N, C-alpha and C positions, 0 to 999 in steps of 0.2 A: 504494500500500500504506500502511495506517495505521501509525503509530509503535507500537513494541512496548512492553509493560510491562517493568520491570526483570527480573521473574522469567521472562517469556517469552524475553528476551534471554539470561538465564542458562541456561535449558533448551536453547535453540538452540545456545549455545556449547558446552555439555556434549556434545550429540549430535555436533557436529563433532569435538570433541577426542577422544572415546572411539572414534570410527570409526577414527582413526589409532593411538591408544595401546593399545586393547584390541580389535583387530579380530575376535578369536575369539568375543567375547561381544556383538558388534554385529550387528543393532540391539539397543537396550537395553530391558530390562524396566523396569517402574515403579520397583522397588526400586533397581536400579542407577542409574537416572536421578536419583532422589531423593538417593542417596548422592553422586553426582557434583555435584549442585547444592550440597550441604551440606559439601563438602570443606573442610578447614581449611587446606590448602596450595593455592597457585596460584589463589587466589580473592580478589577484592577488590570488594565487601566480603564477609566471611564471613557466611553466612545460616543460618537454620534453617527450611527450608520443609517443610511436611507433605505427605503423599501427596495429599491433596485439593488443596493449593495447586498442586502440580506438574501434577496432572491438569487443573486449570482452565487452566494455562498451555499445556499440550499442546493442549487444545481450541481455544484461541486461535490457536496456530500452525497447527493443522490447517485452521482456517477460512481461513487465508492460503496454504495449500498449502506452508508452510515445514516442516511435519512430517507424516509419514505413518505409518500402522500397518504394521509389518513382518509378513509371513506366515510359514507353515511351522513354527509352534510353537503348543502349547496355551496358552502364556503370551503375552499381548499384549505386543508389543515395538514400539519406536518408532525411526524414523530421520529424518534431516533431508533436505530438498530445497532447501537454501539456494542452491547455485550456480545451479540451473536457474531458480528464481523470481527471483533478483536479477540473473541474466544476467552472472555474474562467474566467472572461472576459479578453479581450486582454490587457487592462491596467495592470491588475494584473500579467499576463504572462510576460509583459515587465519588471515590477519591480522585479519579481522573477529571471528572466534571468540575469539582471544586478547585482543582489545580488550574484548569483551563479558565475558570471564571475569576479567580482571585490571585493567581500567580504563585510563586514558590512559597511554601509554608513548612513549618515544623510538623512532626507527627502529632504533637499536642494541639496545634492550631487546626490541623486537618480533622482531628477527632471532634473538636468543637464545631467547626464550620460544616461538617458533614451531618450534624445532628438530625436535620430534617430530611436528609436523603437516606441515611442509614445510621443507626445508633450502634456505635462500636462499644464493646464492653470496657475496654481499657486501651491505653496507648500501645501496649504490646500487640494488640490485635491489629491496630492500624499499621504498625511497623511490619507485621507478618505479611499483610497484603501488599505493602509497598515493596518489600523484598522480593515477593513473587513477581510483581510487575517489572522490577529492575533486572530480573534474571531471565525474562522472556526473550525470545529471539524473533524479532528485534525487541530491545528493551523499550518499555513504555514510560518509565520514570528514571530519574537519576538523583542520587543523593549528592547535594552540593557540598563543597568544602566548607567547613565551619570557619567563619571569619573570626579574627582576633577579638576577644571580649565577649563572644557569644557562647552561651551554654549549650545550645543545640544546633545541629545542622538542619538545613531546610531541604525539602524535596521539590523537584520540578518535573513536569511532564515533558515527554519528548515527541509528542504528536506533531509539533511544528518544527521538528529538527533539533539539532544539538543546541544545548544551552551554553552560552559563553561563560567561561570561568570568571570568577570575580568575587569580591566580598559579598556577604549575604545581606548586609543591612546598610541602610542609607548612612548611618553614622560611621560606617567603616569604608566610606567611598574611596578614601585614599589611605592605604596602610603604609607601613614602613618601606615596602618595596615599590610603592607607587602604583598599586593596583587600582582599577576603576570599576564602576558598576557595569553590569551587563545590560543589554537593551531591555530585557524583561524587568530587571530590578529598577532601572531608571523609569520605566513606564509606571511601575507600581509606586515609586516615590512621587511621581507627578500626580498620580491619582490620589494619593494620601494628602498631598499638598492642596489639591482642589477640594477634597472633602473638608479639610480643616479650615480653609478659607471660607467655605460656605457656612460652616458652623459658627465661625467668628462673626460673619455678616448677620446671621440669624440672631445671635446674642446681642449684637449692637442694636438691631432693630427692636428687640424686646426691651432693652434698657431705655431706648429713646421713647418707646410707648409708655413705659412705666413713669418716666420722668414727666411726661406731658400729663398723665393722669393725676400725678401727685402735685402738679403745678410747680415743679422744680425747674431750675435752669438746666438746659442740655449741655452746657459748656463744662 
């Protein structure tokens, strides 16, 4: 199987996620799929994909049998076929989906973020499925080198190709050897920056509203 484009991976991850989180509306319509791809939460990086962009990604996934058109509705809907095509169990599908949606994560983070897709008993269970994915031929995930100052290593998926080596956290962007962030890590950092900026803006608006209600000066 060829490597996926970043948007194909995003679309595939959304299909897997929404199958568990909104089963009543799954398979997904194009509108729902685009909304899922462009979510501002639980996504790294945050993107703005158009209908045409997502349709092109769907066509690519359909050519690989990773996505299928769902029947029984006048509106065309889409569903994933990831577990069957990759030959992996539902637990591994959940882990891959979260990695595609949120970027590299530790086993502990994956356990937390997979909660709505699959509830893992403990971190060792997560690691067992990750190890299995890492030893498949071809490997589907890779354990990244632990950056200086970090307690745990992160994992990344390989469905979009090899992951560039580099420090695992934004705070370790430049280590003693002059290392730099990988493209995926930089995208995740930008997404986090966007999220924090939006949070600060919302707090500022709330403070301004409260000061007006209390008749205080906004200065």
